PLY file of the C-alpha trace (Angstrom):
ply
format ascii 1.0
element vertex 146
property float x
property float y
property float z
element edge 145
property int vertex1
property int vertex2
end_header
106.18 120.30 102.74
104.28 120.35 99.29
106.11 121.35 95.91
104.00 122.10 92.47
105.52 120.70 89.70
104.83 121.34 86.17
107.71 121.09 84.35
110.34 118.51 83.96
110.04 117.90 87.42
106.82 116.23 86.90
108.89 113.08 85.59
108.79 110.46 88.25
112.09 109.21 87.26
114.04 112.85 87.30
112.04 113.86 90.56
113.25 111.03 92.48
117.20 111.18 91.84
116.08 115.28 92.95
114.78 114.79 95.66
114.90 110.94 97.76
112.22 111.63 99.97
109.68 112.86 97.27
106.06 111.31 97.76
103.39 111.80 94.71
100.42 113.81 96.69
98.21 114.25 93.54
97.43 115.94 90.14
97.31 119.73 90.70
96.31 122.81 88.54
97.29 126.00 88.81
94.26 128.24 88.29
94.36 132.00 86.28
98.20 130.87 84.90
99.05 129.14 81.54
102.64 127.32 80.92
105.04 128.93 78.76
108.57 128.63 77.75
109.85 131.36 79.90
113.60 131.41 80.15
116.88 129.82 79.16
118.22 126.96 81.60
121.61 127.88 82.54
122.09 123.82 83.34
120.48 122.58 80.60
120.72 125.75 77.87
117.70 125.27 76.45
114.41 126.87 77.10
112.20 125.69 79.90
108.87 126.14 81.63
107.37 128.94 83.56
104.22 129.94 84.25
102.56 133.26 83.62
99.42 135.00 84.97
96.22 133.96 82.12
92.68 134.83 83.46
90.92 131.81 82.68
93.53 129.18 81.96
95.56 126.52 84.09
98.75 124.27 84.34
98.23 121.31 85.42
100.73 119.38 87.17
101.88 117.40 90.18
102.08 117.63 94.13
104.32 116.30 95.64
105.01 116.50 99.48
109.09 116.50 100.13
111.53 117.43 103.07
112.83 120.67 103.70
116.62 119.41 103.36
115.19 118.37 99.72
113.46 121.21 99.08
116.83 122.98 99.53
118.37 121.04 96.64
115.76 121.00 94.50
116.20 125.28 94.58
120.07 124.17 93.20
118.63 122.72 90.14
116.03 125.48 89.85
118.42 127.85 88.77
116.82 131.24 87.36
113.74 130.57 89.43
112.34 132.25 92.62
110.25 129.70 95.13
106.88 131.08 96.08
104.25 129.86 97.73
100.46 129.51 95.41
96.87 128.62 96.08
96.78 124.51 93.87
93.59 122.70 93.53
93.89 119.29 94.12
92.20 117.77 91.18
90.71 114.61 93.06
89.24 116.13 95.63
89.24 120.27 93.86
90.27 121.32 97.26
93.00 124.45 97.14
96.38 123.77 99.08
98.74 126.37 99.22
102.20 124.44 97.62
105.95 125.51 96.72
106.30 126.58 93.05
109.33 128.29 91.37
108.49 130.93 89.40
110.67 132.72 86.85
110.64 135.48 85.36
110.02 135.64 81.57
113.05 136.48 79.07
112.10 138.75 76.06
113.61 135.73 73.53
113.99 132.36 75.47
114.75 129.90 73.38
113.20 126.23 72.73
113.18 124.00 75.11
115.56 120.09 73.90
114.05 117.37 72.76
115.01 115.88 76.15
113.14 118.85 78.32
110.30 118.34 75.93
109.74 114.05 76.54
110.39 114.87 80.46
107.12 116.68 80.73
105.50 115.03 78.16
106.43 111.38 79.65
105.52 112.76 83.33
102.53 114.24 82.07
101.15 111.04 81.14
102.30 108.66 83.62
100.47 110.66 86.34
97.45 110.98 83.95
96.64 114.55 83.28
94.38 115.46 81.16
94.19 114.51 77.65
93.71 118.11 76.47
96.65 119.23 78.59
98.85 116.75 77.00
97.81 117.89 73.56
98.97 121.61 74.83
102.16 119.99 76.19
102.80 117.92 72.85
102.21 121.19 70.31
105.22 122.55 72.01
108.05 123.27 69.78
111.29 121.55 70.82
115.07 122.41 69.27
116.40 119.55 67.39
119.25 118.05 69.82
0 1
1 2
2 3
3 4
4 5
5 6
6 7
7 8
8 9
9 10
10 11
11 12
12 13
13 14
14 15
15 16
16 17
17 18
18 19
19 20
20 21
21 22
22 23
23 24
24 25
25 26
26 27
27 28
28 29
29 30
30 31
31 32
32 33
33 34
34 35
35 36
36 37
37 38
38 39
39 40
40 41
41 42
42 43
43 44
44 45
45 46
46 47
47 48
48 49
49 50
50 51
51 52
52 53
53 54
54 55
55 56
56 57
57 58
58 59
59 60
60 61
61 62
62 63
63 64
64 65
65 66
66 67
67 68
68 69
69 70
70 71
71 72
72 73
73 74
74 75
75 76
76 77
77 78
78 79
79 80
80 81
81 82
82 83
83 84
84 85
85 86
86 87
87 88
88 89
89 90
90 91
91 92
92 93
93 94
94 95
95 96
96 97
97 98
98 99
99 100
100 101
101 102
102 103
103 104
104 105
105 106
106 107
107 108
108 109
109 110
110 111
111 112
112 113
113 114
114 115
115 116
116 117
117 118
118 119
119 120
120 121
121 122
122 123
123 124
124 125
125 126
126 127
127 128
128 129
129 130
130 131
131 132
132 133
133 134
134 135
135 136
136 137
137 138
138 139
139 140
140 141
141 142
142 143
143 144
144 145
């Protein structure tokens, strides 16, 4: 099953721990959405990323292929998110595919992410070679001191 990761699950080490079946498919983007810190994670106790609709924006991330059992395990890690299918565009071939993505309702005043969460997102994005402008966008996200 195809899964689009845009937050800390872009980090290959974390993804391998969570989903042993995960296989990298490619870099992809979710058009007409923007990455934002949308909610407080009960697991991490800090703000975590979500996607919100926004005309003209795009969220870059990683497309993985994972088996159904691991996708169910991932549901447990993604507390407070709902899973739905959306069309994402594979960057290398500019082709749309449907993939599972986790979406959370935006909370009124979510806290900042902690430094670890931000580091996982940024390291994952760098590892997979996301565009430099998007890396700068992620790097500009304010994080709380740990």
